[in-house]
N, CA and C atoms as an extended XYZ file, in Angstrom:
582
Properties=species:S:1:pos:R:3:atomname:S:1:resname:S:1:resid:I:1 pbc="F F F"
N         1.193       -1.094        0.227 N   MET     1
C        -0.063       -0.003       -0.108 CA  MET     1
C         0.969        1.128       -0.109 C   MET     1
N         0.886        2.254       -0.787 N   THR     2
C         1.424        3.307       -1.013 CA  THR     2
C         0.920        4.654       -0.480 C   THR     2
N         1.612        5.558       -0.014 N   ASN     3
C         0.991        6.594        0.703 CA  ASN     3
C         0.527        7.668       -0.538 C   ASN     3
N        -0.752        8.183       -0.233 N   SER     4
C        -1.481        8.971       -1.349 CA  SER     4
C        -0.647       10.167       -1.641 C   SER     4
N        -0.313       10.757       -0.574 N   LYS     5
C         0.407       12.213       -0.474 CA  LYS     5
C         1.826       12.136       -1.232 C   LYS     5
N         2.512       10.975       -1.078 N   SER     6
C         3.970       11.002       -1.773 CA  SER     6
C         3.642       10.578       -3.360 C   SER     6
N         2.470        9.851       -3.649 N   SER     7
C         2.212        9.544       -5.151 CA  SER     7
C         1.716       10.875       -5.881 C   SER     7
N         1.018       11.710       -4.984 N   LEU     8
C         0.619       13.130       -5.564 CA  LEU     8
C         1.837       13.793       -5.902 C   LEU     8
N         2.711       14.021       -5.042 N   LYS     9
C         4.020       14.763       -5.181 CA  LYS     9
C         4.809       14.174       -6.265 C   LYS     9
N         4.707       13.091       -6.636 N   ASN    10
C         5.543       12.599       -7.752 CA  ASN    10
C         4.825       12.642       -9.128 C   ASN    10
N         3.802       12.747       -9.185 N   SER    11
C         2.831       13.029      -10.510 CA  SER    11
C         2.700       14.610      -10.707 C   SER    11
N         2.601       15.223       -9.908 N   SER    12
C         2.791       16.731      -10.113 CA  SER    12
C         4.156       17.407      -10.440 C   SER    12
N         5.303       16.484      -10.172 N   ASN    13
C         6.628       16.685      -10.863 CA  ASN    13
C         6.661       16.479      -12.217 C   ASN    13
N         6.072       15.274      -12.658 N   SER    14
C         6.131       14.764      -13.863 CA  SER    14
C         5.127       15.436      -14.695 C   SER    14
N         4.125       15.760      -14.223 N   ASN    15
C         3.256       16.835      -15.063 CA  ASN    15
C         3.511       18.240      -15.079 C   ASN    15
N         4.393       18.730      -15.928 N   GLU    16
C         4.784       20.154      -15.673 CA  GLU    16
C         3.807       21.099      -16.262 C   GLU    16
N         2.842       20.912      -17.312 N   SER    17
C         1.796       21.657      -17.933 CA  SER    17
C         0.412       21.021      -18.099 C   SER    17
N        -0.625       21.470      -17.707 N   TYR    18
C        -1.848       20.800      -18.068 CA  TYR    18
C        -3.030       21.932      -18.271 C   TYR    18
N        -4.199       21.451      -18.778 N   ALA    19
C        -4.988       22.297      -18.884 CA  ALA    19
C        -6.475       21.570      -18.645 C   ALA    19
N        -7.536       22.162      -18.102 N   ILE    20
C        -8.880       21.661      -18.012 CA  ILE    20
C        -9.772       22.526      -18.968 C   ILE    20
N       -10.378       21.659      -19.857 N   ALA    21
C       -11.145       22.309      -20.921 CA  ALA    21
C       -12.416       21.623      -21.300 C   ALA    21
N       -13.347       22.497      -21.756 N   GLU    22
C       -14.636       21.798      -21.830 CA  GLU    22
C       -14.899       21.476      -23.579 C   GLU    22
N       -15.457       20.449      -23.562 N   SER    23
C       -15.732       19.660      -24.977 CA  SER    23
C       -16.600       18.722      -24.919 C   SER    23
N       -17.619       19.215      -25.739 N   SER    24
C       -18.945       18.372      -25.935 CA  SER    24
C       -19.789       18.137      -24.673 C   SER    24
N       -19.818       19.266      -23.952 N   GLY    25
C       -20.527       19.355      -22.629 CA  GLY    25
C       -19.858       18.566      -21.323 C   GLY    25
N       -18.605       18.280      -21.595 N   GLN    26
C       -17.876       17.618      -20.532 CA  GLN    26
C       -16.609       18.098      -20.228 C   GLN    26
N       -15.805       18.003      -19.355 N   GLN    27
C       -14.703       18.729      -19.008 CA  GLN    27
C       -13.551       17.801      -19.113 C   GLN    27
N       -12.318       17.995      -19.641 N   PHE    28
C       -11.362       16.967      -19.675 CA  PHE    28
C       -10.214       17.587      -19.185 C   PHE    28
N        -9.272       16.864      -18.567 N   TRP    29
C        -8.009       17.096      -18.077 CA  TRP    29
C        -6.807       17.005      -19.248 C   TRP    29
N        -6.624       17.822      -20.154 N   PHE    30
C        -5.751       17.767      -21.248 CA  PHE    30
C        -4.158       17.862      -20.681 C   PHE    30
N        -3.163       16.802      -21.097 N   GLU    31
C        -1.833       16.978      -20.850 CA  GLU    31
C        -1.087       16.831      -22.223 C   GLU    31
N        -0.030       17.238      -22.450 N   LEU    32
C         0.797       17.181      -23.708 CA  LEU    32
C         1.040       15.875      -24.131 C   LEU    32
N         0.927       15.679      -25.534 N   ASN    33
C         1.345       14.439      -26.109 CA  ASN    33
C         0.648       12.963      -25.310 C   ASN    33
N        -0.621       13.439      -25.080 N   ARG    34
C        -1.549       12.229      -24.554 CA  ARG    34
C        -2.924       11.969      -25.649 C   ARG    34
N        -3.259       10.753      -25.469 N   TYR    35
C        -4.581       10.793      -26.477 CA  TYR    35
C        -5.651       10.818      -25.582 C   TYR    35
N        -6.888       11.318      -26.048 N   TYR    36
C        -8.331       11.390      -25.401 CA  TYR    36
C        -9.327       10.785      -26.351 C   TYR    36
N       -10.174       10.383      -25.640 N   ASP    37
C       -11.485       10.030      -26.569 CA  ASP    37
C       -12.498       10.953      -26.255 C   ASP    37
N       -12.952       11.805      -27.127 N   ILE    38
C       -14.134       12.662      -26.810 CA  ILE    38
C       -15.322       12.434      -27.916 C   ILE    38
N       -16.496       13.065      -27.755 N   ASP    39
C       -17.662       12.780      -28.622 CA  ASP    39
C       -16.999       12.997      -30.099 C   ASP    39
N       -17.808       12.533      -31.001 N   ARG    40
C       -17.468       12.581      -32.376 CA  ARG    40
C       -17.356       13.971      -32.778 C   ARG    40
N       -16.349       14.432      -33.440 N   LEU    41
C       -15.898       15.658      -34.173 CA  LEU    41
C       -16.149       15.616      -35.301 C   LEU    41
N       -16.678       16.658      -36.156 N   ASN    42
C       -16.886       16.580      -37.654 CA  ASN    42
C       -15.604       17.027      -38.265 C   ASN    42
N       -14.558       16.233      -38.165 N   ALA    43
C       -13.217       16.566      -38.736 CA  ALA    43
C       -12.725       15.311      -39.397 C   ALA    43
N       -11.704       15.259      -40.376 N   LYS    44
C       -11.125       14.222      -40.872 CA  LYS    44
C        -9.696       13.849      -40.093 C   LYS    44
N        -9.163       12.630      -40.402 N   GLU    45
C        -7.972       12.201      -39.628 CA  GLU    45
C        -6.919       13.379      -40.069 C   GLU    45
N        -5.891       13.385      -38.919 N   LYS    46
C        -4.628       14.517      -39.388 CA  LYS    46
C        -5.284       16.098      -39.060 C   LYS    46
N        -6.514       16.215      -39.061 N   ASP    47
C        -7.093       17.576      -38.830 CA  ASP    47
C        -6.506       18.207      -37.665 C   ASP    47
N        -6.241       19.572      -37.572 N   LYS    48
C        -6.066       20.235      -36.191 CA  LYS    48
C        -7.299       20.853      -35.895 C   LYS    48
N        -7.468       20.731      -34.691 N   ILE    49
C        -8.437       21.476      -33.863 CA  ILE    49
C        -8.452       22.302      -32.872 C   ILE    49
N        -8.794       23.335      -32.408 N   THR    50
C        -8.320       24.420      -31.381 CA  THR    50
C        -9.684       24.382      -30.397 C   THR    50
N        -9.217       24.073      -29.194 N   LEU    51
C       -10.322       24.152      -28.135 CA  LEU    51
C       -10.002       25.568      -27.448 C   LEU    51
N       -10.731       26.366      -27.426 N   GLU    52
C       -10.491       27.769      -26.766 CA  GLU    52
C       -11.515       27.909      -25.446 C   GLU    52
N       -12.137       27.046      -25.019 N   LYS    53
C       -13.166       27.070      -23.761 CA  LYS    53
C       -12.206       26.143      -22.601 C   LYS    53
N       -10.921       26.929      -22.417 N   VAL    54
C       -10.271       26.183      -21.157 CA  VAL    54
C       -10.703       27.091      -19.921 C   VAL    54
N       -10.818       26.202      -18.941 N   LEU    55
C       -11.283       26.460      -17.649 CA  LEU    55
C       -10.232       26.877      -16.841 C   LEU    55
N        -9.117       26.016      -16.913 N   LEU    56
C        -8.082       25.992      -16.071 CA  LEU    56
C        -6.865       25.822      -16.726 C   LEU    56
N        -5.583       26.733      -16.430 N   LEU    57
C        -4.161       26.275      -17.213 CA  LEU    57
C        -3.357       26.481      -16.111 C   LEU    57
N        -2.364       25.440      -16.263 N   LYS    58
C        -1.297       25.469      -15.236 CA  LYS    58
C        -0.107       25.154      -16.077 C   LYS    58
N         0.858       26.293      -15.806 N   ASP    59
C         2.189       26.113      -16.651 CA  ASP    59
C         3.220       25.784      -15.399 C   ASP    59
N         4.611       25.690      -15.836 N   LYS    60
C         5.465       25.151      -14.691 CA  LYS    60
C         5.441       26.070      -13.577 C   LYS    60
N         5.053       27.494      -13.661 N   ASP    61
C         5.234       28.106      -12.365 CA  ASP    61
C         4.003       28.577      -11.862 C   ASP    61
N         2.903       28.734      -12.850 N   SER    62
C         1.650       29.463      -12.259 CA  SER    62
C         0.396       28.647      -12.650 C   SER    62
N        -0.615       29.154      -12.081 N   ILE    63
C        -1.901       28.415      -12.560 CA  ILE    63
C        -2.881       29.495      -12.556 C   ILE    63
N        -3.629       29.397      -13.713 N   THR    64
C        -4.523       30.261      -14.207 CA  THR    64
C        -6.005       29.788      -14.114 C   THR    64
N        -6.838       30.330      -13.575 N   ILE    65
C        -8.509       30.064      -13.460 CA  ILE    65
C        -9.243       31.021      -14.038 C   ILE    65
N       -10.133       30.408      -15.086 N   GLY    66
C       -10.894       31.370      -15.805 CA  GLY    66
C       -12.211       31.797      -15.127 C   GLY    66
N       -12.708       32.790      -15.401 N   LYS    67
C       -13.915       33.128      -15.104 CA  LYS    67
C       -15.179       33.201      -16.244 C   LYS    67
N       -15.585       32.564      -16.746 N   PRO    68
C       -15.478       30.928      -16.626 CA  PRO    68
C       -14.339       30.357      -17.577 C   PRO    68
N       -13.979       31.164      -18.240 N   TYR    69
C       -13.066       30.814      -19.355 CA  TYR    69
C       -11.494       31.497      -19.279 C   TYR    69
N       -10.511       30.757      -19.521 N   VAL    70
C        -9.270       31.672      -19.431 CA  VAL    70
C        -8.765       32.445      -20.650 C   VAL    70
N        -8.786       33.723      -20.543 N   LYS    71
C        -8.721       34.547      -21.905 CA  LYS    71
C        -7.596       34.244      -22.535 C   LYS    71
N        -7.551       34.021      -23.909 N   ASP    72
C        -6.474       33.793      -24.810 CA  ASP    72
C        -5.930       32.502      -24.633 C   ASP    72
N        -6.429       31.512      -24.024 N   ALA    73
C        -5.862       30.177      -23.824 CA  ALA    73
C        -6.342       29.292      -25.056 C   ALA    73
N        -5.605       28.434      -25.310 N   LYS    74
C        -5.877       27.664      -26.544 CA  LYS    74
C        -5.143       26.214      -26.374 C   LYS    74
N        -6.025       25.220      -26.981 N   ILE    75
C        -5.234       23.705      -26.824 CA  ILE    75
C        -5.574       23.297      -28.131 C   ILE    75
N        -4.332       22.992      -28.726 N   GLU    76
C        -4.205       22.479      -30.202 CA  GLU    76
C        -4.304       21.198      -29.980 C   GLU    76
N        -5.402       20.254      -30.935 N   LEU    77
C        -5.653       19.072      -30.840 CA  LEU    77
C        -5.408       18.370      -32.326 C   LEU    77
N        -4.813       17.144      -32.294 N   GLU    78
C        -5.005       16.529      -33.861 CA  GLU    78
C        -5.746       15.423      -33.940 C   GLU    78
N        -6.800       15.243      -34.850 N   VAL    79
C        -7.574       14.142      -34.651 CA  VAL    79
C        -6.706       12.826      -35.223 C   VAL    79
N        -6.685       11.471      -34.565 N   VAL    80
C        -5.885       10.483      -34.894 CA  VAL    80
C        -6.907        9.774      -35.654 C   VAL    80
N        -8.222        9.497      -35.184 N   SER    81
C        -8.917        8.407      -35.542 CA  SER    81
C       -10.397        8.636      -34.973 C   SER    81
N       -11.284        7.961      -35.721 N   HIS    82
C       -12.628        7.813      -35.110 CA  HIS    82
C       -12.873        6.531      -34.936 C   HIS    82
N       -13.679        6.380      -33.887 N   LYS    83
C       -13.924        4.999      -33.313 CA  LYS    83
C       -15.257        4.919      -32.577 C   LYS    83
N       -15.829        3.790      -32.186 N   ARG    84
C       -16.889        3.508      -31.507 CA  ARG    84
C       -16.801        3.062      -29.905 C   ARG    84
N       -17.282        3.463      -28.886 N   ASP    85
C       -17.125        3.112      -27.581 CA  ASP    85
C       -17.674        1.554      -27.514 C   ASP    85
N       -17.595        0.907      -26.248 N   LYS    86
C       -17.998       -0.103      -26.016 CA  LYS    86
C       -19.323        0.151      -25.917 C   LYS    86
N       -20.119       -1.045      -26.336 N   LYS    87
C       -21.514       -1.262      -26.268 CA  LYS    87
C       -22.294       -1.469      -24.861 C   LYS    87
N       -23.324       -0.421      -24.850 N   ILE    88
C       -23.994       -0.549      -23.324 CA  ILE    88
C       -25.348       -0.981      -23.856 C   ILE    88
N       -25.882       -1.671      -22.859 N   LEU    89
C       -27.185       -2.412      -22.827 CA  LEU    89
C       -28.467       -1.622      -22.337 C   LEU    89
N       -29.285       -1.322      -23.128 N   VAL    90
C       -30.593       -0.767      -22.392 CA  VAL    90
C       -31.748       -1.639      -22.471 C   VAL    90
N       -32.341       -1.753      -21.114 N   TYR    91
C       -33.235       -2.890      -21.128 CA  TYR    91
C       -34.589       -2.274      -20.527 C   TYR    91
N       -35.615       -2.003      -21.126 N   LYS    92
C       -36.985       -1.730      -20.483 CA  LYS    92
C       -37.904       -2.748      -20.345 C   LYS    92
N       -38.526       -2.439      -19.344 N   MET    93
C       -39.570       -3.503      -18.966 CA  MET    93
C       -40.746       -2.648      -18.338 C   MET    93
N       -42.001       -3.232      -18.709 N   ARG    94
C       -43.266       -2.808      -17.864 CA  ARG    94
C       -43.700       -4.133      -17.309 C   ARG    94
N       -43.658       -4.028      -15.816 N   PRO    95
C       -44.178       -5.281      -15.056 CA  PRO    95
C       -45.754       -5.618      -15.405 C   PRO    95
N       -45.841       -6.755      -15.578 N   LYS    96
C       -46.999       -7.493      -15.565 CA  LYS    96
C       -47.687       -7.137      -16.922 C   LYS    96
N       -47.150       -6.391      -17.904 N   LYS    97
C       -47.519       -6.143      -19.425 CA  LYS    97
C       -47.230       -6.748      -20.333 C   LYS    97
N       -46.125       -7.775      -20.083 N   LYS    98
C       -45.364       -8.551      -21.146 CA  LYS    98
C       -44.856       -7.577      -22.042 C   LYS    98
N       -43.983       -6.565      -21.573 N   THR    99
C       -43.571       -5.459      -22.698 CA  THR    99
C       -42.139       -5.547      -22.296 C   THR    99
N       -41.248       -5.825      -23.052 N   ARG   100
C       -39.783       -5.763      -22.935 CA  ARG   100
C       -39.078       -5.248      -24.040 C   ARG   100
N       -38.196       -4.491      -23.929 N   ARG   101
C       -37.201       -3.861      -25.096 CA  ARG   101
C       -35.848       -3.974      -24.730 C   ARG   101
N       -34.940       -4.627      -25.580 N   LYS   102
C       -33.609       -4.998      -25.151 CA  LYS   102
C       -32.991       -3.974      -26.190 C   LYS   102
N       -32.230       -2.927      -25.961 N   MET   103
C       -31.358       -2.171      -27.008 CA  MET   103
C       -30.052       -1.869      -26.718 C   MET   103
N       -29.264       -1.561      -27.618 N   GLY   104
C       -27.780       -1.484      -27.367 CA  GLY   104
C       -27.415       -0.070      -27.946 C   GLY   104
N       -26.569        0.535      -27.196 N   HIS   105
C       -25.883        1.776      -27.988 CA  HIS   105
C       -24.563        1.637      -27.874 C   HIS   105
N       -23.792        2.427      -28.711 N   ARG   106
C       -22.309        2.462      -29.204 CA  ARG   106
C       -21.917        3.866      -29.479 C   ARG   106
N       -21.471        4.548      -28.452 N   GLN   107
C       -21.121        6.242      -28.599 CA  GLN   107
C       -20.160        6.285      -29.730 C   GLN   107
N       -20.549        7.073      -30.680 N   GLU   108
C       -19.497        7.667      -31.480 CA  GLU   108
C       -18.365        8.503      -31.075 C   GLU   108
N       -16.950        8.133      -31.078 N   LEU   109
C       -15.973        8.894      -30.390 CA  LEU   109
C       -14.821        9.408      -31.401 C   LEU   109
N       -14.157       10.246      -31.112 N   THR   110
C       -12.949       10.750      -32.042 CA  THR   110
C       -11.900       10.653      -31.023 C   THR   110
N       -10.904       10.093      -31.388 N   ARG   111
C        -9.550        9.927      -30.678 CA  ARG   111
C        -8.803       11.186      -31.115 C   ARG   111
N        -8.114       12.137      -30.216 N   VAL   112
C        -7.244       13.292      -30.525 CA  VAL   112
C        -6.097       13.090      -29.725 C   VAL   112
N        -5.132       13.667      -30.050 N   MET   113
C        -3.768       13.853      -29.512 CA  MET   113
C        -3.488       15.334      -29.319 C   MET   113
N        -3.021       15.668      -28.050 N   VAL   114
C        -2.945       16.926      -27.610 CA  VAL   114
C        -1.469       17.452      -28.165 C   VAL   114
N        -1.428       18.487      -29.085 N   LYS   115
C         0.000       18.875      -29.650 CA  LYS   115
C         0.484       20.118      -28.803 C   LYS   115
N        -0.403       21.066      -28.246 N   SER   116
C         0.079       22.085      -27.552 CA  SER   116
C        -1.021       22.786      -26.648 C   SER   116
N        -0.504       23.316      -25.703 N   ILE   117
C        -1.318       24.179      -24.809 CA  ILE   117
C        -0.759       25.548      -24.632 C   ILE   117
N        -1.457       26.685      -24.930 N   SER   118
C        -0.706       27.765      -25.016 CA  SER   118
C        -1.601       28.772      -24.358 C   SER   118
N        -1.223       29.993      -23.883 N   LEU   119
C        -1.775       31.106      -23.470 CA  LEU   119
C        -0.937       32.279      -24.092 C   LEU   119
N        -1.864       32.834      -25.288 N   GLY   120
C        -1.311       34.228      -26.006 CA  GLY   120
C        -2.231       34.597      -26.552 C   GLY   120
N        -1.855       35.777      -27.115 N   LYS   121
C        -3.049       36.553      -27.750 CA  LYS   121
C        -3.576       36.026      -29.108 C   LYS   121
N        -4.763       36.074      -29.127 N   SER   122
C        -5.241       35.236      -30.374 CA  SER   122
C        -6.157       36.274      -31.021 C   SER   122
N        -6.764       36.922      -30.654 N   SER   123
C        -7.901       37.884      -31.226 CA  SER   123
C        -7.708       39.301      -31.003 C   SER   123
N        -7.870       40.126      -32.141 N   PRO   124
C        -7.615       41.625      -31.804 CA  PRO   124
C        -8.295       42.172      -30.596 C   PRO   124
N        -7.605       43.210      -30.336 N   LYS   125
C        -8.192       43.708      -28.965 CA  LYS   125
C        -9.748       44.351      -29.444 C   LYS   125
N       -10.702       44.059      -28.553 N   THR   126
C       -11.791       44.657      -28.802 CA  THR   126
C       -12.188       46.038      -27.935 C   THR   126
N       -12.889       47.195      -28.462 N   PRO   127
C       -12.845       48.454      -27.875 CA  PRO   127
C       -13.459       48.141      -26.566 C   PRO   127
N       -12.924       48.933      -25.518 N   SER   128
C       -14.065       48.938      -24.112 CA  SER   128
C       -15.127       49.588      -24.351 C   SER   128
N       -16.132       49.574      -23.241 N   LYS   129
C       -17.484       50.295      -23.402 CA  LYS   129
C       -17.274       51.795      -23.336 C   LYS   129
N       -16.195       52.163      -22.874 N   LYS   130
C       -16.249       53.748      -22.835 CA  LYS   130
C       -15.698       54.178      -24.309 C   LYS   130
N       -14.908       53.496      -24.975 N   GLU   131
C       -14.503       53.697      -26.227 CA  GLU   131
C       -15.517       53.366      -27.463 C   GLU   131
N       -16.397       52.220      -27.021 N   ALA   132
C       -17.508       52.137      -28.063 CA  ALA   132
C       -18.605       53.142      -27.786 C   ALA   132
N       -18.957       53.780      -26.655 N   ILE   133
C       -20.075       54.787      -26.434 CA  ILE   133
C       -19.502       56.136      -26.968 C   ILE   133
N       -18.164       56.350      -27.362 N   LYS   134
C       -17.792       57.652      -27.614 CA  LYS   134
C       -17.637       57.717      -29.355 C   LYS   134
N       -18.176       57.080      -29.952 N   LYS   135
C       -18.472       57.020      -31.395 CA  LYS   135
C       -19.640       58.197      -31.953 C   LYS   135
N       -20.493       58.486      -30.970 N   PHE   136
C       -21.463       59.547      -31.154 CA  PHE   136
C       -21.271       60.520      -30.292 C   PHE   136
N       -21.818       61.813      -30.509 N   SER   137
C       -21.640       62.894      -29.465 CA  SER   137
C       -23.132       63.400      -28.860 C   SER   137
N       -24.135       63.106      -29.683 N   LYS   138
C       -25.678       63.439      -29.185 CA  LYS   138
C       -26.306       62.131      -28.997 C   LYS   138
N       -27.160       62.122      -28.069 N   TYR   139
C       -27.771       60.635      -27.638 CA  TYR   139
C       -29.355       61.326      -27.347 C   TYR   139
N       -30.396       60.123      -27.826 N   VAL   140
C       -31.604       60.468      -27.608 CA  VAL   140
C       -31.767       59.090      -26.718 C   VAL   140
N       -32.342       59.073      -25.453 N   ILE   141
C       -32.798       58.014      -24.564 CA  ILE   141
C       -34.065       57.671      -24.986 C   ILE   141
N       -34.072       56.320      -25.196 N   VAL   142
C       -35.556       55.613      -25.645 CA  VAL   142
C       -35.921       54.660      -24.395 C   VAL   142
N       -36.985       54.727      -23.969 N   ASP   143
C       -37.452       53.891      -22.879 CA  ASP   143
C       -38.991       53.587      -23.236 C   ASP   143
N       -39.492       52.375      -22.537 N   ASP   144
C       -40.796       51.959      -22.560 CA  ASP   144
C       -41.866       52.632      -21.553 C   ASP   144
N       -41.198       53.164      -20.295 N   LEU   145
C       -42.170       53.645      -19.535 CA  LEU   145
C       -41.527       54.765      -18.730 C   LEU   145
N       -42.157       55.938      -18.448 N   LEU   146
C       -41.447       56.994      -17.893 CA  LEU   146
C       -42.447       57.177      -16.542 C   LEU   146
N       -41.812       56.864      -15.373 N   ALA   147
C       -42.599       56.932      -13.957 CA  ALA   147
C       -42.212       57.962      -13.159 C   ALA   147
N       -41.112       57.694      -12.246 N   THR   148
C       -40.439       58.794      -11.491 CA  THR   148
C       -39.084       59.321      -12.187 C   THR   148
N       -38.704       58.689      -13.391 N   GLY   149
C       -37.539       59.346      -13.969 CA  GLY   149
C       -36.223       58.694      -13.526 C   GLY   149
N       -36.125       57.946      -12.718 N   GLY   150
C       -35.001       57.477      -12.041 CA  GLY   150
C       -34.307       56.682      -13.175 C   GLY   150
N       -34.781       55.801      -13.972 N   THR   151
C       -33.845       55.041      -14.935 CA  THR   151
C       -33.426       55.795      -15.992 C   THR   151
N       -34.157       56.803      -16.388 N   ALA   152
C       -33.685       57.770      -17.367 CA  ALA   152
C       -32.420       58.794      -16.527 C   ALA   152
N       -32.626       58.959      -15.638 N   GLU   153
C       -31.740       59.782      -15.129 CA  GLU   153
C       -30.433       59.133      -14.717 C   GLU   153
N       -30.388       57.796      -14.723 N   CYS   154
C       -29.208       57.079      -14.383 CA  CYS   154
C       -28.801       56.823      -15.749 C   CYS   154
N       -29.415       56.474      -16.742 N   VAL   155
C       -28.847       56.583      -18.225 CA  VAL   155
C       -28.258       57.709      -18.711 C   VAL   155
N       -28.605       59.217      -18.025 N   ALA   156
C       -28.176       60.358      -18.727 CA  ALA   156
C       -26.995       60.582      -17.825 C   ALA   156
N       -26.880       60.211      -16.713 N   ASN   157
C       -25.713       60.339      -16.033 CA  ASN   157
C       -24.466       59.546      -16.588 C   ASN   157
N       -24.707       58.451      -16.899 N   LEU   158
C       -23.647       57.425      -17.537 CA  LEU   158
C       -23.142       57.843      -18.867 C   LEU   158
N       -24.095       58.227      -19.592 N   ILE   159
C       -23.892       59.070      -20.803 CA  ILE   159
C       -22.988       60.379      -20.673 C   ILE   159
N       -23.204       61.424      -19.821 N   SER   160
C       -22.703       62.307      -19.391 CA  SER   160
C       -21.344       62.289      -18.965 C   SER   160
N       -20.761       61.223      -18.392 N   LYS   161
C       -19.682       60.866      -18.024 CA  LYS   161
C       -18.714       60.376      -18.943 C   LYS   161
N       -19.316       60.215      -20.163 N   THR   162
C       -18.043       59.906      -21.314 CA  THR   162
C       -18.159       61.206      -22.215 C   THR   162
N       -18.714       62.222      -21.626 N   GLY   163
C       -18.477       63.678      -22.299 CA  GLY   163
C       -19.484       64.014      -23.623 C   GLY   163
N       -20.502       62.967      -23.585 N   ASN   164
C       -21.528       63.123      -24.767 CA  ASN   164
C       -22.733       63.875      -24.080 C   ASN   164
N       -23.634       64.369      -24.996 N   THR   165
C       -24.718       65.083      -24.676 CA  THR   165
C       -26.171       64.188      -24.724 C   THR   165
N       -27.102       64.565      -24.384 N   ILE   166
C       -28.536       64.212      -24.458 CA  ILE   166
C       -29.354       64.904      -24.888 C   ILE   166
N       -29.898       64.707      -26.133 N   THR   167
C       -30.540       65.592      -26.905 CA  THR   167
C       -32.375       65.523      -26.356 C   THR   167
N       -32.472       64.351      -25.821 N   GLY   168
C       -34.102       64.199      -25.586 CA  GLY   168
C       -34.355       62.815      -24.852 C   GLY   168
N       -35.629       62.731      -24.551 N   LEU   169
C       -36.042       61.268      -23.995 CA  LEU   169
C       -37.423       60.965      -24.652 C   LEU   169
N       -37.208       59.609      -25.438 N   SER   170
C       -38.804       59.271      -25.937 CA  SER   170
C       -39.040       57.917      -25.330 C   SER   170
N       -40.518       57.960      -24.966 N   THR   171
C       -41.083       56.811      -24.072 CA  THR   171
C       -42.253       56.464      -24.624 C   THR   171
N       -42.722       55.344      -24.551 N   VAL   172
C       -44.059       54.725      -24.962 CA  VAL   172
C       -45.366       55.099      -24.112 C   VAL   172
N       -44.895       55.257      -22.708 N   ILE   173
C       -46.033       55.447      -21.752 CA  ILE   173
C       -45.393       56.430      -20.617 C   ILE   173
N       -46.128       57.251      -20.220 N   GLU   174
C       -45.606       58.281      -19.159 CA  GLU   174
C       -46.765       58.311      -18.183 C   GLU   174
N       -46.405       57.988      -16.862 N   LEU   175
C       -47.105       58.309      -15.918 CA  LEU   175
C       -47.003       59.598      -15.416 C   LEU   175
N       -48.192       60.675      -15.569 N   LYS   176
C       -48.009       62.017      -15.207 CA  LYS   176
C       -48.056       62.310      -13.652 C   LYS   176
N       -48.850       61.414      -13.050 N   LYS   177
C       -48.997       61.437      -11.620 CA  LYS   177
C       -47.874       61.297      -10.728 C   LYS   177
N       -46.797       60.519      -11.382 N   LEU   178
C       -45.525       60.387      -10.500 CA  LEU   178
C       -44.377       61.493      -11.039 C   LEU   178
N       -44.898       62.470      -11.748 N   ASN   179
C       -43.810       63.579      -12.261 CA  ASN   179
C       -42.448       63.162      -12.463 C   ASN   179
N       -42.513       62.408      -13.616 N   GLY   180
C       -40.906       62.134      -13.737 CA  GLY   180
C       -40.337       63.254      -14.765 C   GLY   180
N       -41.047       63.986      -15.351 N   ARG   181
C       -40.651       64.992      -16.274 CA  ARG   181
C       -39.757       66.233      -15.649 C   ARG   181
N       -40.039       66.405      -14.160 N   SER   182
C       -39.385       67.675      -13.366 CA  SER   182
C       -37.990       66.974      -13.135 C   SER   182
N       -37.848       65.772      -12.950 N   ARG   183
C       -36.411       65.381      -12.722 CA  ARG   183
C       -35.561       65.473      -13.773 C   ARG   183
N       -35.985       65.622      -15.167 N   LEU   184
C       -35.252       65.413      -16.218 CA  LEU   184
C       -34.902       66.973      -16.665 C   LEU   184
N       -33.766       67.064      -17.308 N   ASN   185
C       -33.660       68.461      -17.794 CA  ASN   185
C       -33.330       68.685      -19.425 C   ASN   185
N       -34.203       67.729      -19.896 N   TYR   186
C       -34.216       67.846      -21.448 CA  TYR   186
C       -35.538       67.362      -21.811 C   TYR   186
N       -35.948       67.655      -22.967 N   PRO   187
C       -37.332       67.279      -23.645 CA  PRO   187
C       -37.783       65.859      -23.617 C   PRO   187
N       -39.026       65.684      -23.273 N   VAL   188
C       -39.574       64.414      -23.140 CA  VAL   188
C       -40.750       64.165      -24.274 C   VAL   188
N       -40.633       63.100      -24.873 N   GLU   189
C       -41.776       62.981      -25.875 CA  GLU   189
C       -42.341       61.741      -25.602 C   GLU   189
N       -43.572       61.383      -25.450 N   SER   190
C       -44.178       60.129      -24.985 CA  SER   190
C       -45.366       59.794      -25.900 C   SER   190
N       -45.736       58.548      -26.292 N   VAL   191
C       -46.936       58.356      -27.244 CA  VAL   191
C       -48.021       58.288      -26.262 C   VAL   191
N       -48.111       57.765      -24.966 N   ILE   192
C       -49.575       57.563      -24.306 CA  ILE   192
C       -49.094       58.103      -23.091 C   ILE   192
N       -49.842       59.144      -22.522 N   SER   193
C       -49.816       59.674      -21.126 CA  SER   193
C       -50.899       59.643      -20.401 C   SER   193
N       -50.668       58.988      -19.167 N   ILE   194
C       -51.597       58.623      -18.260 CA  ILE   194
C       -51.591       59.275      -16.960 C   ILE   194
């Protein structure tokens, strides 16, 4: 009988880098130069496949955990072959009805080999929310309901923080008794006033 702690230490030294990734609704522990059987992929033998849904990545020095996925992490796989898993038997029976069905199922699998696990820049930088909102200088806020004016006021504050101006507010329904217009400093148009 071996000590479980010592066997864990030995395995961590031999496995320098690994990744946990999501593929076909399951999570797999991928290590370099190892074979894995995953659900059938629509690819030919010797094709390269890239997995970008990496949940955890461990290098020699650091561990990176995604929220939910690790940004810019990739696992390169090569399709080795297509095969079928062992047969499982499914037996359905209704008691006292003389109804019995015996069926079998063999899952279609693809055997892949891990070629590389990397963490690097893959896609061009997307603009931040502040950069994306600065494309225009004047805005009209469109809302379905104007009651107390709190939602419109919050949106107006967010837009004004980016240095842009608001030209008006357009709503479908306005509740006049709650006096939402008095809170806003710009023209308000409404289709229905109640």
